[in-house]
C-alpha positions as CSV (number, residue, x, y, z in Angstrom):
1,X,-24.2,-2.0,30.1
2,X,-24.6,-1.1,26.5
3,X,-23.8,-3.7,24.0
4,X,-23.0,-3.2,20.2
5,X,-21.8,0.3,20.6
6,X,-20.0,-0.1,17.2
7,X,-23.0,-1.6,15.4
8,X,-23.7,1.7,13.7
9,X,-20.1,2.1,12.5
10,X,-18.6,-0.1,9.7
11,X,-15.0,-0.3,8.9
12,X,-14.5,-0.5,5.1
13,X,-11.3,-1.4,3.5
14,X,-11.1,0.5,0.2
15,X,-8.6,-1.9,-1.4
16,X,-8.8,-5.2,-3.3
17,X,-5.3,-6.0,-2.1
18,X,-5.2,-9.3,-0.3
19,X,-1.9,-8.2,1.3
20,X,-3.5,-5.2,2.9
21,X,-6.3,-7.4,4.4
22,X,-3.7,-9.8,5.7
23,X,-1.7,-7.0,7.2
24,X,-4.7,-5.5,9.0
25,X,-5.4,-9.1,10.3
26,X,-2.0,-9.0,12.1
27,X,-3.3,-6.0,14.3
28,X,-6.7,-7.7,14.7
29,X,-8.5,-5.5,12.3
30,X,-11.1,-7.2,10.0
31,X,-13.1,-5.1,7.6
32,X,-16.8,-5.3,7.6
33,X,-16.8,-4.7,3.9
34,X,-14.2,-4.3,1.0
35,X,-14.9,-1.6,-1.6
36,X,-12.1,-1.2,-4.0
37,X,-12.4,2.1,-5.8
38,X,-11.8,2.5,-9.5
39,X,-10.0,5.7,-10.1
40,X,-7.6,7.0,-12.7
41,X,-4.0,6.3,-11.4
42,X,-2.2,8.2,-14.2
43,X,0.5,10.5,-12.7
44,X,0.2,14.2,-13.6
45,X,2.9,15.6,-15.8
46,X,6.2,16.1,-13.8
47,X,4.3,14.9,-10.6
48,X,6.8,13.6,-8.1
49,X,6.4,10.2,-6.4
50,X,5.5,11.2,-2.8
51,X,2.9,13.7,-3.7
52,X,1.5,11.4,-6.4
53,X,1.2,8.6,-3.8
54,X,-0.5,10.8,-1.2
55,X,-2.9,12.1,-4.0
56,X,-3.8,8.6,-5.0
57,X,-4.6,7.5,-1.4
58,X,-6.8,10.7,-1.0
59,X,-8.7,10.1,-4.3
60,X,-9.2,6.5,-3.4
61,X,-10.7,7.4,-0.1
62,X,-12.9,10.0,-1.6
63,X,-14.2,7.5,-4.2
64,X,-15.4,4.9,-1.6
65,X,-19.2,5.3,-0.9
66,X,-19.7,5.1,2.9
67,X,-22.1,6.2,5.6
68,X,-21.3,9.3,7.6
69,X,-20.2,7.3,10.6
70,X,-18.2,4.6,8.7
71,X,-14.5,4.4,8.8
72,X,-12.8,4.0,5.3
73,X,-9.1,3.1,4.9
74,X,-7.3,3.4,1.5
75,X,-3.7,3.2,0.6
76,X,-1.4,3.5,-2.3
77,X,2.1,2.0,-2.7
78,X,4.4,3.6,-5.2
79,X,7.8,2.5,-6.2
80,X,10.3,5.3,-7.3
81,X,13.7,5.3,-8.8
82,X,14.8,8.9,-8.4
83,X,11.9,11.0,-9.7
84,X,10.6,8.2,-11.8
85,X,7.3,6.4,-10.7
86,X,7.2,2.7,-11.4
87,X,3.6,1.5,-11.5
88,X,2.2,-1.9,-11.9
89,X,3.9,-3.4,-15.0
90,X,1.7,-4.1,-18.0
91,X,3.6,-7.2,-19.0
92,X,6.8,-9.2,-18.7
93,X,8.8,-6.7,-21.0
94,X,7.9,-3.8,-18.7
95,X,8.8,-5.9,-15.5
96,X,12.2,-6.7,-17.1
97,X,12.8,-2.9,-17.7
98,X,11.8,-2.2,-14.0
99,X,14.2,-4.9,-12.7
100,X,17.1,-3.7,-14.7
101,X,16.5,-0.2,-13.6
102,X,16.5,-1.3,-9.9
103,X,19.3,-3.9,-10.2
104,X,22.2,-3.0,-8.0
105,X,20.6,0.2,-6.9
106,X,18.5,1.7,-4.1
107,X,15.0,2.8,-4.7
108,X,12.2,4.2,-2.5
109,X,8.9,2.5,-1.6
110,X,6.3,5.1,-0.5
111,X,2.9,4.0,0.9
112,X,0.4,6.6,1.6
113,X,-2.6,5.8,3.9
114,X,-5.8,7.8,4.0
115,X,-8.6,7.2,6.6
116,X,-11.8,8.8,6.1
117,X,-14.8,9.2,8.5
118,X,-17.7,11.5,7.3
119,X,-16.0,14.6,5.9
120,X,-12.8,14.3,8.0
121,X,-9.6,12.8,6.5
122,X,-6.5,11.6,8.3
123,X,-3.4,10.8,6.2
124,X,0.1,9.8,6.6
125,X,2.9,8.6,4.1
126,X,5.9,6.5,4.9
127,X,8.9,6.4,2.8
128,X,11.3,3.3,3.0
129,X,14.5,2.6,1.1
130,X,15.2,-0.7,-0.5
131,X,18.4,-2.0,-2.2
132,X,18.1,-4.6,-4.9
133,X,21.1,-6.8,-5.5
134,X,22.7,-6.7,-9.0
135,X,20.5,-9.1,-11.0
136,X,21.8,-11.6,-13.5
137,X,19.8,-12.5,-16.6
138,X,19.2,-15.9,-15.1
139,X,17.8,-14.3,-11.9
140,X,15.5,-12.1,-13.9
141,X,14.1,-15.0,-16.0
142,X,13.6,-17.2,-12.8
143,X,11.7,-14.4,-11.1
144,X,9.5,-13.7,-14.1
145,X,8.7,-17.4,-14.2
146,X,7.2,-17.1,-10.7
147,X,4.5,-14.8,-11.9
148,X,4.8,-12.9,-8.7
149,X,5.4,-9.5,-10.5
150,X,1.8,-9.2,-11.7
151,X,-0.3,-6.5,-10.1
152,X,2.6,-5.1,-8.0
153,X,4.0,-1.7,-8.1
154,X,7.6,-1.8,-9.4
155,X,7.0,-5.4,-10.5
156,X,7.8,-7.1,-7.2
157,X,6.6,-7.9,-3.7
158,X,9.2,-8.1,-0.9
159,X,7.1,-10.7,0.8
160,X,7.3,-13.1,-2.1
161,X,10.1,-14.7,-4.1
162,X,11.7,-11.3,-4.8
163,X,12.6,-11.2,-1.1
164,X,15.7,-13.2,-2.2
165,X,16.7,-10.3,-4.4
166,X,16.7,-7.6,-1.6
167,X,19.6,-7.8,0.8
168,X,18.8,-4.5,2.6
169,X,16.0,-2.2,3.6
170,X,15.6,0.9,5.7
171,X,12.2,1.9,6.9
172,X,8.9,0.1,7.4
173,X,8.7,-3.5,6.2
174,X,5.0,-3.6,6.3
175,X,5.0,-0.3,4.5
176,X,7.0,-1.9,1.7
177,X,4.5,-4.8,1.6
178,X,1.6,-2.3,1.3
179,X,0.4,-0.9,4.7
180,X,2.6,0.5,7.4
181,X,0.9,-1.0,10.4
182,X,2.2,1.3,13.3
183,X,1.1,4.4,11.3
184,X,-2.2,2.8,10.2
185,X,-3.1,1.9,13.7
186,X,-2.6,5.5,14.8
187,X,-4.7,6.8,11.9
188,X,-7.5,4.4,12.8
189,X,-7.4,5.3,16.5
190,X,-7.6,9.0,15.5
191,X,-10.7,8.3,13.4
192,X,-12.3,6.6,16.5
193,X,-11.7,2.9,15.6
194,X,-11.7,0.9,18.8
195,X,-9.2,-2.0,18.7
196,X,-10.1,-5.3,20.6
197,X,-9.1,-5.0,24.2
198,X,-9.2,-1.2,24.2
199,X,-11.9,0.9,25.6
200,X,-13.3,3.8,23.7
C-alpha cells in the first residue's frame, strides 16, 4: 500500500477571493497554497466581455508560479451589460453608475475558469443571466452603505445584501458568485485532481 501519493502534487488557488475559497470548500477542495497573480486587467480596445473574461483567466493561470506537477486554478468573473464590461468599481460614484445601468434590466455574469498543470491548460467559461429589479434612489443609498460593493465586478455580490435586489437568474448560481462548481470539478478531474473518496 502506497501512502501519500499526492504529496508531490500541490493544489494552488490562484485567487485572493475569499468567495472562491469558500466555494471550493463546498466540494471538499482545500488549497495547499494561495498565490494571487498580479496582472493587468485592462480590457483591449473593442474586446467583448466573454473573450476578455477567458483571456483574464488564462493570463492569471500563466502568471502563477508552480511546479511541473502542481495544479493551479484561476478564475475571472466579468459583469456585462450588452457589450460593455463592468469591472470592479473604483468608488461609490462608479458603483451608482453601474447600479443605475443594471436597474430594471438583465445583464450577463461570465465566469471563466482556467486550470493549469505543467504546460497543459484546461478552460471553461459559464455565462449566466441576472435580472436586477428597478432600483429606487433609497435602495441604492442603502446598498452603498453596506460597503458590499467593494472589490466586486459590477459592484455587487449576489450572495450578499444585493441578493435582495435580484428577483431572477438563469444559469449557474455559483458561477455568479465567482466559481461555477460543476464545471470547476470537471476541470480539476481532467487535470488529475483526486477528490476525497474517489480513487485515481
